[in-house]
N, C-alpha and C positions, 0 to 999 in steps of 0.2 A: 566615522571612527568606531562604530559599534563592533564591527567585525575585528578590527585591529585590537580593541581592548580584550575581546574574547580570546583572540589568538595569543596575546601576550600572557594572559592568565593561564591558558592551556600550556604554553611553553614553560611557564614558571612551575606549574604543578607536575609536569611530566617527570622530572628527576625525583621529586618527592614521592611520587607514586612508585617509581622503581625502587627507591630505598625502602618504602613500606613493604613492597613485595618481598625484597630480600629479608627484611626483618621478620616478616610473617613466616618465611621458610625456615629461618634460623630458630625462631621460637618453636616451630613445629618439630625440630630435631630433638628438643628437650621434652616433647610431649610423648614420653615412652611408656607411660602407665597411667592407671587411674589415680595414682598418687600425685600426679602433676598438679602444682598449685593452681586453683581456679583463676587467680589473677593472671597467670601466664597464658592460659587459654583465652581469657577475655582480651588480653593485649594482642595476641596473635590474630584473633577474629576481627578486632577493630582495624588492625593494619590491613588485613585481607580486604575488608569492605572498602577502605579508603583506596587501596591499590586498584580495585576493580571498578571504581565509581566514575572513571573518566569516559568521555565520549570518543567514538571512533568515526572516521569519515570514509571507510572502505567497506564495500559490500561484503557481508559474510557469505560463505559458500552455501549453496542449497543443500549439499551433502546428501544426495539421494542416489547412491551407487547402483541399487537394484530395486526392482519392483516385482511383486507376485501377481502373475496373470494366469488365471485358471490353474492354480496350484503349481505353476512353474515359475521359478526364479529367473528373471530376465535382467540383463545388464542395462543400465541407463547411462547415456552419454549426453552431456550438455553441448549443443552445437549452435553457433551463430548462423541462423538462416538468413539474416540481413543485419548489417551494422551501419548505424547512422551516428552522427556526432552526439546527439542527445539521448540515444537509446539503441539497444540491440534487441532484435527479435530472436529470443532464445528458444531453441527447440530441445525438448527432452526426448531425444531419439532412443527408442527401445530396440534392442538387438533381437528383433522378431519380424517375421513376415506377416504377422496378423494385421489386418486392415481395421482401423478403428476411426471413429468420428474425429475430425480435426477441430480443435478448439483453441481460440485465442483468449487467454486469460489476461485481462487488462488490469495491471496493478496501478494503484493510485500514485500520483506524484505529489506526495504530501509530507515530505520530510524524512521518510524511511525508504529503504531500498525494497525492491520487489521480493526479497527474501522474507518480508513480513508475511507473505502469503505461502510460506513453506507448507503449512498445514493444509491449505487449500489444494496445493499441488499434490501433496502426498495422497490425498483422498481421491482426486480426479484422475491421477496418472494411470492407475491400472486399467481403466476402461476407456481412455481417450488418448488420441495422438495430440499431446499437449504442447502449446507454445505459450510464452509469456512475454510481456513488454518489460524488458529489463532496463529501466531508466537509469541514466548516468548522473553522477553528481555534477551539478552545474559549475561548481568551482574548478572542475577539471576540463571544462570545455572552453577552448580559446575564443576570444571575442571575434576572431575572424570567421567563426562558423555562423555568425548572425544571431537573429532573435529566435525565441521559442515561446509562442503564446498559444492560446486556445486553438487558433487556426492550424498552427503547426502540429499540435497534439493530434488533431483530427486528421491531418495529412498523413501522419505516421500510421494511424489505424487503417486508413484507406490503402496505403501502400502495402502494409503488412498482410492485410486480408488478400490483397492481390498476389503477394508472394506465396501465401499458403494455397491459393487457388480456389475455384468454385466449390461450393458445398461445405464451407467451413462454418463454424459457429463462434459466437462471441459471448464471453462472460465478463462483465465489468464490475469491479468492486469499488464501492464508495464514489469518490470524486469523479472518476472517469465515466460515470453513467451518462453525463451530459455529452461529452465529445463522442462516446461510443454510439449513442442514439443519433447524434448529428452525422457521424460517418455512415451509418446504415441508411439514413435518409438521403444523403447526398448520392450514395451509390445506387440506391433504388431509383431515384429520379433520373439518374444518368443511364439507367439500364445496365449497370456494371455486372457482368456475369459472376464476379467474386463477392457480390453482396451476401451477407451472412444468411444462413437458413434459419437460425434462431438467435435471439438476443436475450440474455439474462442480465438484468440490472439488480445489483445487490446493495441495499442500503445507500442509494445514491441520491444526490440533491436535485432531482428533476424540477420540483416546485417547492422552494423553501418558504413560500407564503403559507403553506399548510402546517399547522401545529408547530410554530417556530420554536426552536430550541435555544439554549444559551449561546451556542455557536452562531446560529442565525441572527440572533439579536445583537451580538457583538459586531458581526459583519455590517449590520444595518445602522449601528449606532454612531459610526464615524464616517467622515468623508473619505473618498479614495485618496485625496491629497494627504490626509492624516496617515493612512496606511503607508503611503510612499515615504513620507518624512520620517516616520518612527520605526518602520519594520524593514526597510530596504537598505542594504549596505553593499559596498563594493568588495569584491574578493581581494585579499592581500596579494601583493606583487609576487610572492614566492610560489604561487600555484599556477598551473597551466591556464586557468581561466582568469588570470589577474585582471582586475578592474571591471570585470563583468558585474552588473548589478544583480543581486540575488536576494531572496528571502532566506536567511540562514536556517539551516536545519536545527541548530541548537535553540533558536527561538521557537520553532514549531514544537520541539520536544518540551520546552519549558511550558508552553501553552497547554499541551496535552496533560502534562504531569500536574499542573495547577488545578485542573478540573477534578482530579482525584488524588489530591496531595496526601490526605490521611491514609489512603490505601497504600501509597508508595512508601510512606514513612513506616507504616506497620509492617510492610513486606521486608524492609531492611532490618528492623528490630527482630523479626522472625528469623532472618538470615543470621543475625548475630547469635541468637540462641541455638540455631542449627549447627553453626561452626563450633561453638563452645561445647555443645553436647555431643559432637561427633556424628551428627546425622548427615552423612555424606550425600545420600540420595536427595534429600530436600535442598541441601546447599547447592548441589549441581543443577537441580531444576531451576532454582532462583537465578543462578549464574547464567544458565542458558537463555532464560527469558530476557534478562537485562543486557546481556551481550548483544542480543538482537535489537532490543528496544533502544539501546544507546548508540547504535550505528545509524548516523544521521547523514542526510544528503541535502545540499542546498537546491532551492528551486529557482529557475530563471525569474527575474523580477516581473517581466511582462506576463508570464503565465500566471503567477500568483495574483497580480493586480487585476488582470482581466477576469480571472475566476471570481474574485471578490465582487467586482463591479457587475459583470454580466450574469453571473449565476445567483449570487446572494443578495445583491442590492437592486438590480434592475430586472431580474427574473426574465431574461430575454427569451428563453426557450418556451416556457408556458404562455407567455404573452404573444408568441408568434413573431418575435422580433430578432431571433438569433440568426446571425449570418455567418457564412464561411467564405472568406475571401470576397466579401460584398454580395455573395449570392444567398438568397433567403433559404434557410433550412426548413424543409417541410416534412415533418414526421408523418403526415398523412400520405406521403408518397410511398411509404412502406406498405406493401399489400400482401405479399406471399411469405412473410417471415414470421415465425412464431415468437411470441414475446412473453417472458416470465419476469415478474417483479418480486423481489424478496425483501421483507422488512422485519425488524426485530421489535418485539413488544416493549422492551425497556431501553431502546436506543435513545441515548441522550445527545447524540450528534446529528442523526438524520431520523426524524420522527416518523411515526406511522402516517402514511398518506403522501409523503413527499416523493417516494419512488413510484408508488402506485399511480401517480398522476400521468405517467408515461402511457398507461393503457388508454386514457381518454385522448391524449395527443395523437396516438397512432390510430386514428378513427377508421381507417380503411382496412385494418387487419381484421379478418373474420373473428367473431366473438369466440368461436371454438379454438382459436389459436392464441388466445390471450388468457393468462392466468396471473393471480397474485397469491403469494404465500406470506402470512404473518407468523413468524416463529415465536411461540410463547416462551417466556422465561429467559430471554437472552437480551443483551445489550448490543452495542454496535459490532464489536469483534466476534461475538457469538454467532453472528449471521454467517460468517465465512471461516470460522475456526472453532475447534473444540468438539466436545461430544455431541451437542445438539446439531451442529453443522453436519457432522459425519452421519448421524443416525436419522435426522429428520429433514434437514434442508437439502443436502446433497441428492437424496433420491428424487426430489422434485426437479432439480436441475438436470439430472441424468435423464429423467423421463421426457422433459421438454426436448432435449437433444436427440433422443432416440426417436421420438415421434416425428421430428422435422428432418431427420437425417436422410 
């Protein structure tokens, strides 16, 4: 009933948010001078914040129409290189004959859409032929399309690397570090010509036994049955994925926000002051961030539960027990692929050492092809977005790709 209760609440609040939006616009019409009563401005600002506070379940646009390459402005077109029920291999095709390294950017399936990596894309796109895993909202995938678990996630990466062709590189952000490494291992053991030339794992939970965080401790504190009983719900009948069991995106967002609740409350009070004071630039920056942050997607239940159990509770990969369709995953099978791990000094989701563990697991990769980078002064998101990512992390990622290209 959890999803149904949420949906009923959302349906109830929707017309109220629309009225609030109209009210804010009407109040704005009277804000014609600095003599407008402060109470009127405060009322309009409060209505605006309420109107914009709702969640959405549709992927926002990447919105990258052009990119600058060698001082030339080049048009960018989003194309589906391959389309599957649970995700699309999205290609940012540039209108240029320039040959650049092909890179598969693996977005996390963690309650937000792949557009959460817009900043990552914007930085990498000028120098790479970039593809991204554009995962679909599970509530829009009919039950007839079957299950989607860790094995199926790995299947998609193997297939999409094949679509991209030999000589590609893979960059996995956060949660998909495990299936990305598994895909590379499976392809290496099978002698697949499309196995990646380099693997970059960024803030991913390869071995969560190392320096456990609050997230790791929470995952280990409950049984998998508890997670299934309390966090899994069926999609309401009105959606294409009706009756599919999912981990709702609104629950994931609530969990993320509760970890830094004071920061989010402070941000909204700051937004109130910006709106009252007429600071449009700050207000728009806040709006842009929360429009993205509030766009949520549901996860297939089997994928969420298998990730909790196999990655965070039983630690299958570092113990040598991870399987893919009952076949043992052997990271030591990877021999000729470069490996870069990236971690954040202040990461409270994936602590230092958890991603670096991949270097030991890939024991047959030559030492000179393995690197680790700990980025000082950043938390989880700073590893792949923001100023430090652009100026300090990205050059290391680019160097690994260039060396192995």
